[in-house]
Structure formats: structure tokens, C-alpha cells
C-alpha positions as CSV (number, residue, x, y, z in Angstrom):
1,M,-0.3,15.4,20.2
2,L,-0.8,13.4,17.0
3,S,-2.0,9.9,17.0
4,L,-2.0,7.4,14.1
5,Q,-5.2,5.6,15.3
6,H,-5.2,2.7,12.9
7,F,-4.7,1.4,9.5
8,D,-6.5,-1.6,8.1
9,I,-5.0,-4.1,5.6
10,F,-6.4,-7.0,3.7
11,S,-4.8,-10.2,2.5
12,G,-4.9,-11.1,-1.2
13,K,-2.9,-12.3,-4.2
14,A,0.3,-11.1,-5.8
15,R,-0.1,-8.8,-8.8
16,K,-3.3,-7.2,-7.6
17,S,-4.0,-3.8,-6.2
18,Y,-5.2,-3.6,-2.6
19,T,-6.9,-0.8,-0.7
20,F,-5.4,0.2,2.6
21,I,-7.3,2.5,5.1
22,F,-5.3,5.0,7.2
23,K,-6.7,7.4,9.9
24,A,-4.9,9.9,12.2
25,T,-6.3,12.4,14.7
26,D,-4.6,15.6,15.7
27,K,-5.6,17.3,19.0
28,N,-5.5,20.7,17.3
29,N,-7.5,19.5,14.4
30,D,-4.6,20.2,12.0
31,Q,-4.5,18.5,8.7
32,V,-2.3,15.4,8.5
33,K,-0.3,13.5,5.8
34,F,0.8,9.9,5.9
35,T,4.2,8.4,5.2
36,I,4.0,4.7,4.3
37,N,6.8,2.3,3.8
38,W,5.2,-0.6,1.9
39,G,7.8,-3.1,2.9
40,N,8.9,-3.8,-0.7
41,D,11.4,-0.9,-1.1
42,E,8.6,1.5,-1.9
43,T,7.7,4.5,0.2
44,E,4.8,6.9,-0.4
45,T,3.8,10.2,1.2
46,T,0.2,11.3,0.8
47,G,-1.2,14.8,0.4
48,W,-2.9,16.6,3.3
49,H,-6.1,15.2,4.8
50,D,-8.5,16.4,7.5
51,S,-7.8,15.1,11.1
52,G,-9.9,12.0,11.7
53,E,-10.6,11.4,8.0
54,E,-10.3,7.8,6.8
55,V,-7.9,7.8,3.8
56,S,-8.0,5.0,1.2
57,I,-4.7,4.3,-0.6
58,Q,-4.1,1.7,-3.3
59,H,-0.9,-0.3,-3.5
60,E,0.1,-3.3,-5.6
61,Y,2.4,-6.1,-4.6
62,T,3.9,-7.9,-7.6
63,L,5.7,-10.6,-5.7
64,T,4.4,-13.3,-3.3
65,G,5.5,-12.8,0.2
66,T,4.8,-11.3,3.6
67,Y,5.5,-7.6,4.0
68,T,5.7,-5.4,7.0
69,I,4.0,-2.1,6.3
70,S,5.1,0.9,8.4
71,A,3.1,4.1,8.6
72,K,3.3,7.4,10.4
73,A,1.3,10.7,10.4
74,T,2.6,14.2,10.3
75,D,0.6,17.3,11.1
76,K,0.6,20.3,8.8
77,D,1.0,23.2,11.2
78,Y,3.6,22.0,13.7
79,N,5.2,19.2,11.7
80,A,4.6,16.9,14.7
81,E,4.8,13.2,13.9
82,S,3.1,10.2,15.4
83,G,5.2,7.1,16.0
84,W,5.6,4.4,13.3
85,K,2.9,1.8,13.4
86,N,3.6,-1.6,11.8
87,K,1.4,-4.3,10.4
88,S,2.1,-7.5,8.4
89,F,0.5,-8.2,5.0
90,S,0.6,-11.4,3.0
91,A,0.5,-11.6,-0.7
92,P,0.0,-15.4,-1.3
93,K,1.1,-17.4,-4.3
94,A,-1.0,-17.4,-7.4
95,K,-2.2,-20.8,-8.6
96,F,0.6,-22.7,-10.5
97,V,-1.0,-22.4,-13.9
98,N,-1.6,-18.7,-13.5
99,S,1.9,-18.2,-12.1
100,L,3.4,-20.1,-15.1
101,I,1.4,-17.9,-17.6
102,L,2.4,-14.7,-15.8
103,R,6.1,-15.7,-16.0
104,L,5.8,-16.5,-19.7
105,L,4.1,-13.1,-20.3
106,E,6.8,-11.3,-18.3
107,H,9.7,-13.0,-20.1
108,L,8.0,-13.1,-23.6
109,P,6.1,-9.8,-23.8
110,F,5.3,-10.3,-27.5
111,L,2.8,-13.0,-26.4
112,E,0.6,-10.2,-24.9
113,W,0.5,-8.6,-28.3
114,F,0.0,-11.9,-30.1
115,F,-3.0,-12.9,-27.9
116,G,-4.4,-9.3,-27.7
117,L,-4.0,-9.1,-24.0
118,P,-3.8,-5.8,-22.1
119,G,-0.4,-4.9,-20.8
120,F,0.6,-5.5,-17.2
């Protein structure tokens, strides 16, 4: 039996990378991998991790909104899967001025070069 015990998420702002923590336990102590649907048309599958290990994964949301993240674990030896576990995550709006500046930089990329800003 494979159990996706938990995954923790943190609220934050759009256009920022967040750390998500995943943990699954396999009764046979087989290694596990995680399949994550980030809720923004992006899916990711991790490499293999020890049963019971907390796994940190970074993901960035570029748009403001509320996303439903779905995750499941798969064990290495028997290909057994946990059920999907869902959690909501909110990427709130940036302040108006920051939002306006970001939009200008997205639509007029030469401004990054002009002002010597690092790329997005």
C-alpha cells in the first residue's frame, strides 16, 4: 500500500518561485516518485526518492489566480499508485505599479536592456 501522506503549499505573489513539500510512505519501503499537476497546464514527474523522505520542489506561477494542485505518488518496484491528493494555492495580484511595470517589460523587452535589468 502506498500513501501520499501530505504536501504543503504556501501562498504568495505571481511571478515568484515557491517551494512545495511532498511526502509519501510505501509499506515495503520502496522508492517513490511524485507526479504533480500544477493546475496551470503544467505537469511534472520527479525522480525517485526514499519512502518517507520530504521532497522539496520549486514551481513558479506567472499569472495571478487560484490553482488546484493535484499530486500522486508511484512506487518503484510494483508501480503501485496512491490516489490523487488536491490542494488549492493562491497567487495574489501584484501591486498595481509593479503590475504595470511588469506588463511594460513583457511587451517592450528592449526596456530590460535599456535599464540594464536581468531577464525574466
